C-alpha positions in Angstrom: -14.5 12.4 4.8 -10.7 12.5 3.9 -9.3 9.9 1.3 -5.8 8.6 2.5 -3.0 6.3 1.2 -0.7 4.8 3.6 2.7 4.5 2.0 4.7 1.8 3.7 8.6 1.9 2.7 11.8 2.1 4.6 13.1 4.7 2.2 12.3 8.4 2.4 12.9 9.0 -1.2 10.1 6.5 -2.2 7.7 7.8 0.2 8.5 11.3 -1.3 8.2 10.4 -4.8 4.7 8.5 -4.3 3.4 11.7 -2.3 4.5 13.8 -5.4 2.7 11.5 -8.1 -0.5 11.3 -6.0 -0.2 15.3 -5.3 -3.1 16.3 -7.6 -5.4 13.6 -6.6 -8.0 13.2 -3.9 -5.7 11.3 -1.9 -3.7 12.8 1.1 -0.7 10.5 2.0 0.0 9.2 5.2 3.6 7.9 5.6 5.3 4.9 7.5 9.0 3.8 7.4 8.1 0.6 9.5 5.3 -1.5 10.0 5.0 -0.6 13.6 4.5 3.4 12.5 1.8 1.6 10.0 0.2 0.1 12.2 -0.3 2.9 14.6 -1.8 5.1 11.8 -3.9 2.2 10.7 -5.1 2.1 14.4 -5.8 6.0 14.4 -7.2 6.6 10.8 -8.6 3.1 9.6 -11.6 4.5 8.4 -10.2 7.0 6.3 -7.7 4.8 4.6 -8.5 3.7 1.3 -5.3 1.9 0.2 -2.1 0.6 1.7 1.1 0.7 -0.6 3.7 -1.6 1.1 7.2 -2.5 0.0 8.5 -5.8 0.2 11.9 -5.7 1.4 12.4 -4.0 4.5 14.4 -4.4 7.9 12.7 -5.9 10.6 9.3 -7.1 9.8 9.3 -7.5 5.9 6.4 -6.9 3.4 5.5 -10.3 3.3 4.6 -10.5 6.7 3.1 -6.8 6.7 0.8 -7.7 3.9 -0.5 -10.8 5.5 -1.3 -8.8 8.8 -3.3 -5.9 6.8 -5.2 -8.3 5.3 -6.1 -10.2 8.5 -6.6 -7.1 10.5 -8.0 -4.5 7.8 -9.6 -6.8 5.7 -11.6 -3.9 3.8 -8.5 -1.8 2.7 -7.0 -3.1 -0.1 -2.9 -3.6 -0.5 -0.7 -2.5 -3.2 2.7 -4.1 -3.5 5.6 -1.8 -4.6 9.2 -3.4 -4.8 12.5 -2.5 -6.2 13.1 -6.3 -6.2 10.5 -7.9 -8.8 10.0 -11.9 -8.1 7.7 -13.7 -10.3 6.8 -16.4 -7.9 6.2 -13.7 -5.3 3.9 -11.5 -7.7 1.7 -14.7 -8.5 1.5 -15.9 -4.9 0.1 -12.8 -3.9 -2.4 -12.2 -6.8 -3.5 -15.8 -6.0 -4.5 -15.3 -2.8 -5.8 -12.0 -3.5 -3.5 -10.9 -0.6 -2.9 -7.9 -3.0 -4.9 -5.8 -5.7 -1.7 -4.7 -7.9 1.9 -5.8 -7.6 3.9 -2.8 -9.1 7.9 -2.5 -9.5 10.0 0.8 -8.9 10.1 3.2 -10.3 6.4 3.2 -11.1 5.0 5.4 -13.8 2.8 8.2 -12.4 -0.4 7.2 -14.6 0.3 3.3 -13.5 0.3 4.2 -9.6 -2.8 6.6 -10.0 -4.5 4.0 -12.3 -3.9 1.2 -9.4 -4.9 3.5 -6.5 -8.3 4.4 -7.9 -8.8 0.8 -8.7 -8.0 -0.5 -5.4 -10.0 2.2 -3.6 -13.2 1.6 -5.9 -12.9 -2.1 -4.7 -12.4 -1.1 -0.9 -15.3 -2.9 1.2 -16.5 -0.4 4.3 -19.0 -3.0 5.5 -18.7 -6.8 5.5 
C-alpha cells in the first residue's frame, strides 16, 4: 500500500516545498489548494492517507474549520498544522483538544517536518 501525505495549502510554493522536503521519504504527496479539493482527495484515498498537513489561513473555509472537519470525519488520520502566522493561543488550543499532533511554522526545517510526519503516521489508528 502506498503512503500519502495530504498537503492542504492555498500557496503552490508551499505545497511544492513540502513535496521536495519529503521527496526521499516513503511518502507520496497529494496536494490540495482548497478544502473542497482536500475533501475530494480524502474521499477517494482515505485509507492510504497517513497524515494531513493543513495551513491555517486560507481563503474561504480556513484551516481551523478544516481541522475540525478532518477530526470529525477522518478521526484516524492525524493532522499537522503548518502556518506562516504563528498564534500561541491557537497553537495551545489545538494541542489541548488533541486536534493536531504538531503545530509548525513556515518555513519549516526539513528534518523537523520529516520527524513530525513520521511521528504523526506512527500514531495513526486504522481501526477504532
